[in-house]
C-alpha positions in Angstrom: -15.3 2.9 11.3 -18.8 3.4 9.9 -20.8 0.8 8.0 -20.2 2.8 4.9 -16.5 3.0 5.4 -16.3 -0.7 6.2 -18.3 -1.5 3.0 -15.7 0.6 1.1 -12.8 -1.2 2.8 -14.1 -4.6 1.6 -14.8 -3.3 -1.9 -11.4 -1.7 -2.1 -9.4 -4.6 -0.7 -11.2 -7.2 -2.8 -10.6 -5.3 -6.0 -7.4 -6.2 -8.0 -5.0 -3.3 -8.4 -1.7 -4.7 -9.8 1.3 -2.4 -10.4 0.8 -0.5 -13.7 -2.9 -1.4 -13.8 -4.3 0.4 -10.7 -7.1 2.4 -12.4 -10.1 0.4 -11.2 -8.9 0.6 -7.6 -8.1 4.3 -8.0 -11.6 4.9 -9.2 -13.1 3.1 -6.2 -10.9 5.2 -3.9 -11.8 8.5 -5.6 -15.5 7.7 -5.6 -15.4 7.2 -1.8 -13.2 10.2 -1.2 -15.1 12.8 -3.3 -17.7 13.8 -0.7 -14.9 14.7 1.7 -12.6 16.8 -0.6 -12.8 20.1 -2.6 -11.2 18.8 -5.8 -9.0 16.0 -7.1 -6.0 15.5 -9.4 -5.2 12.4 -11.4 -1.8 12.2 -13.2 -0.8 10.4 -16.4 0.0 7.1 -14.7 -2.9 7.1 -12.3 -1.8 8.5 -9.0 -4.9 10.0 -7.4 -4.9 13.0 -5.1 -7.8 14.5 -3.1 -7.3 18.2 -2.3 -8.8 19.9 0.8 -8.2 23.7 0.5 -7.0 25.7 3.4 -9.4 27.9 5.2 -10.0 31.2 3.2 -9.0 33.4 6.1 -5.9 31.5 6.9 -2.6 33.3 6.1 -0.9 29.9 5.7 -3.4 28.3 3.3 -0.6 28.0 0.6 1.4 25.8 2.9 1.2 22.2 1.4 0.9 19.1 3.5 0.7 15.6 2.0 -0.6 12.4 3.6 0.2 9.4 1.4 -0.2 5.7 0.8 0.3 3.6 -2.3 -2.4 1.8 -4.3 -0.6 -1.0 -6.2 -0.2 -4.7 -5.3 2.3 -7.3 -6.4 1.3 -9.5 -9.3 2.6 -11.6 -12.2 3.0 -11.1 -16.0 2.5 -13.8 -18.5 5.9 -14.2 -20.1 5.6 -17.3 -22.3 2.8 -19.5 -23.6 3.6 -23.1 -24.5 2.2 -24.9 -27.5 0.1 -27.1 -25.1 -1.5 -24.1 -23.4 0.5 -23.6 -20.2 1.5 -20.1 -19.2 4.8 -19.1 -17.7 5.3 -16.0 -15.7 7.6 -13.3 -14.4 7.2 -11.0 -11.4 5.5 -7.7 -11.4 6.9 -6.4 -8.1 8.1 -8.6 -5.3 5.8 -11.6 -5.9 6.7 -14.8 -4.0 7.3 -17.9 -6.0 7.3 -20.1 -2.9 3.7 -19.5 -2.1 2.4 -19.7 -5.7 2.0 -23.4 -6.3 -1.7 -24.5 -6.0 -2.9 -20.9 -5.7 -5.9 -19.7 -7.7 -5.2 -16.8 -10.0 -7.2 -14.2 -12.0 -5.8 -13.2 -15.4 -7.0 -9.7 -16.3 -7.7 -9.5 -20.0 -9.6 -6.9 -22.1 -12.3 -9.5 -22.5 -12.7 -9.8 -18.7 -11.2 -11.9 -15.9 -10.1 -15.4 -16.8 -9.6 -17.8 -13.9 -6.6 -20.1 -13.7 -4.5 -22.0 -11.2 -0.8 -22.2 -10.5 -0.4 -26.0 -11.1 2.2 -28.1 -9.4 3.2 -31.8 -9.7 1.7 -34.1 -7.1 3.8 -35.2 -4.1 3.6 -38.8 -5.4 5.7 -38.1 -8.5 8.4 -35.8 -6.9 11.6 -37.0 -5.4 11.1 -35.4 -2.0 14.8 -35.9 -1.1 15.6 -33.4 -3.9 12.7 -31.0 -3.3 13.7 -27.4 -3.3 11.8 -24.1 -3.0 10.2 -23.3 -6.4 11.8 -20.6 -8.5 9.8 -18.3 -10.8 10.9 -20.3 -13.8 9.3 -23.4 -12.3 5.9 -21.9 -12.0 3.1 -22.4 -14.6 -0.5 -21.4 -14.9 -3.2 -23.7 -16.1 -6.3 -22.0 -17.6 -7.8 -25.2 -18.9 -6.6 -24.7 -22.4 -5.0 -27.4 -24.6 -3.3 -25.2 -27.2 -1.7 -21.8 -27.6 -4.5 -20.7 -29.9 -7.1 -21.6 -27.3 -5.2 -19.4 -24.8 -5.2 -16.5 -27.3 -9.0 -16.9 -27.9 -9.4 -16.3 -24.1 -7.8 -12.9 -24.6 -4.6 -14.0 -22.9 -1.2 -12.9 -24.3 2.3 -12.2 -23.2 2.0 -9.2 -20.9 -1.4 -10.2 -19.4 -1.3 -9.4 -15.7 -2.3 -12.0 -13.1 -3.2 -11.6 -9.4 -3.8 -14.2 -6.7 -7.5 -14.9 -5.8 -8.1 -14.0 -2.2 -10.5 -11.7 -0.3 -10.6 -9.8 2.9 -11.7 -11.6 6.0 -11.6 -11.0 9.7 -9.9 -13.3 12.2 -10.7 -13.8 15.9 -12.5 -10.4 16.1 -9.1 -8.7 16.1 -7.5 -8.9 12.7 -8.1 -8.1 9.1 -6.6 -10.8 6.8 -6.3 -10.8 3.0 -4.3 -10.1 -0.1 -2.8 -6.6 -0.7 -3.3 -5.1 2.7 0.1 -3.8 1.6 -0.8 -1.0 1.0 -4.5 -0.6 0.2 -5.1 -0.6 3.9 -3.0 2.6 3.8 -5.3 4.0 1.1 -8.2 3.2 3.3 -6.6 4.9 6.3 -5.8 8.2 4.6 -9.4 8.2 3.1 -10.8 7.8 6.6 -8.7 10.8 7.8 -10.3 12.9 5.0 -13.8 11.6 6.1 -13.2 12.6 9.7 -12.0 16.0 8.8 -15.2 16.6 6.8 -17.6 15.1 9.2 -16.1 17.0 12.2 -16.3 20.3 10.3 -12.5 20.9 10.5 -11.1 23.7 8.3 -7.3 23.3 8.2 -5.1 26.4 8.0 -3.2 24.9 5.1 -3.9 22.9 2.0 -4.0 19.1 2.4 -3.3 16.7 -0.4 -4.5 13.1 0.2 -2.2 11.1 -2.2 -2.8 7.5 -3.3 0.3 6.8 -5.4 0.8 4.1 -8.1 3.8 1.9 -8.8 5.4 1.8 -5.3 6.1 -1.9 -5.6 8.6 -1.5 -8.5 10.6 1.5 -7.1 8.4 4.3 -5.6 7.7 5.6 -9.1 4.3 7.1 -8.6 5.4 9.0 -5.5 8.4 10.3 -7.5 6.2 11.8 -10.1 3.5 13.3 -7.9 6.1 14.8 -5.4 7.7 16.7 -8.3 4.2 18.0 -9.3 2.9 19.0 -5.9 6.1 20.3 -4.3 4.7 20.0 -0.8 6.2 21.5 2.3 5.9 18.3 4.3 4.8 14.7 3.7 3.5 12.1 6.1 3.5 8.7 4.4 2.0 5.4 5.6 2.8 1.9 4.6 3.2 -1.5 6.3 6.1 -2.9 8.2 6.9 -6.4 9.5 5.4 -7.8 12.6 8.4 -9.7 14.0 6.7 -11.9 16.6 5.8 -14.8 14.4 8.3 -17.7 13.7 11.2 -17.2 11.4 12.0 -13.6 12.3 15.2 -12.5 14.0 14.4 -9.5 16.3 18.1 -8.6 16.6 18.0 -8.0 12.8 14.4 -7.1 12.1 13.5 -5.2 15.3 10.8 -6.0 17.9 7.5 -5.0 16.4 4.1 -6.4 17.2 0.6 -6.2 15.7 -1.7 -4.7 18.3 0.9 -2.5 19.9 0.2 0.6 17.8 1.7 2.5 14.8 5.4 2.2 14.1 7.4 5.4 13.8 10.5 5.1 11.8 14.0 6.5 12.3 16.3 6.8 9.3 18.1 9.3 7.0 15.0 10.0 4.9 12.9 10.8 8.0 13.1 14.4 9.0 13.8 14.2 12.7 12.2 17.4 13.7 8.9 16.3 12.0 9.3 12.9 13.7 9.7 14.5 17.1 6.6 16.7 16.4 4.6 13.5 15.6 5.9 11.8 18.7 4.8 14.8 20.8 1.3 14.5 19.3 1.2 10.7 20.0 2.2 11.3 23.6 -0.3 14.1 24.1 -3.1 12.1 22.5 -2.1 9.0 24.5 -1.7 6.9 21.3 0.7 4.0 21.9 3.4 3.6 19.3 6.4 1.6 18.4 9.9 2.6 17.1 11.8 1.2 14.2 15.2 2.0 12.8 16.1 1.5 9.1 19.4 1.4 7.3 19.9 3.8 4.4 16.3 4.0 3.2 12.8 3.2 4.4 12.0 1.3 1.3 8.7 3.2 1.1 7.3 6.3 -0.7 8.7 8.3 2.2 12.1 8.2 0.4 10.6 9.6 -2.9 9.1 12.5 -1.1 12.1 13.2 1.1 14.5 13.6 -1.8 12.1 15.3 -4.2 13.3 18.6 -5.7 15.1 20.6 -2.9 14.0 18.2 -0.2 10.7 17.7 1.6 10.3 17.3 5.3 9.0 13.7 5.4 8.0 11.0 8.0 6.6 7.5 8.0 3.8 6.0 10.0 3.9 2.2 9.5 1.1 -0.3 10.2 2.6 -3.6 11.6 1.7 -6.5 9.4 2.2 -10.3 9.4 3.1 -12.3 6.4 3.9 -9.5 3.9 3.5 -10.3 0.2 1.3 -13.4 0.8 -2.4 -13.8 0.4 -2.9 -13.8 4.2 -1.4 -10.5 5.1 -2.7 -9.7 8.6 -3.1 -6.5 10.5 -4.7 -5.7 13.9 -7.9 -3.7 13.7 -6.8 -1.5 16.7 -3.6 -0.6 14.9 -5.6 0.6 11.8 -7.7 2.9 14.0 -4.6 4.1 15.9 -2.8 5.1 12.6 -5.9 7.0 11.5 -6.2 8.8 14.8 -2.5 9.7 14.9 -2.5 11.1 11.4 -5.7 13.0 12.1 -4.3 14.5 15.4 -1.0 15.4 13.7 -3.0 17.3 11.0 -5.0 19.1 13.6 -1.8 20.1 15.5 0.0 21.5 12.4 -0.4 25.3 12.0 0.9 25.5 8.4 3.9 27.7 9.2 6.3 25.0 10.5 9.9 25.2 9.5 11.5 21.9 10.3 15.0 22.7 9.1 17.7 21.5 11.4 19.8 24.7 11.1 18.2 28.1 10.7 
């Protein structure tokens, strides 16, 4: 990681990019990526794609390879404004009501960011014997207003999107900690792959698409759209998965995965096994440690959208183990970040652009 790429990482992670409102983050990402690509594509809903053309003398330059992450983060929508100026919310993606009370929040209006807090009654006035985990309908935001009209004057209305306030930090010289590492850390990693290809003077024998998709958190929608447009021959996606070492995880159910032990390679119906075996071979040859994970039915990531696009796309998933998913203290090991970048880079260098991963030929 260079000083420039680390500066980008902090800018990118500290920027809000809620589902459906990803454009500012996508612009940051594209601006960083542009020196390392030949052209870019942006679709109607904001998915951004950097394109690196195959070498001119390559007979397989029309072969299309995708590396992909998603750009959006969970958030909240204002759903109701009371007469006395309190805001009630609904989820935009898998936002966690349990962690919301007492959190600071940014409300993103056309007039700029308005700061607020998720209020909560003091412990002194609650019947602790009857305390339960808060539900979304229990949550309210205080923006310091006394009336609905005062809220409106701030530019806040039903549909205003809200994100938790938290920034990227580092912990114990080993971990990155912050909000929305799911999955802007993925966007960072695929951008670093593009940078390494450029700086090392690599000309691939196929065309590479570096895809940063929108709207994953509400159903893989951005990946669905861009997969139909690009029609790639294969796709390698990256997202986060659960570190299962911290308390409250059941390894018999969730698997045995650990931050610091390397990328996680996923087994499941959407994962094309021949492509997966190819990637495992690269990891072994490059001596990159990795972990294995099995999923039931679907991966729950954009891998599924690419795998089942059109006539089917050979797809695989490289996951970054992460603690405390969908909180403001999502935590990943710095060595895992570098290992994912290296594995993806080495896989791209090993591909010849004429691979036929079909099971039956």
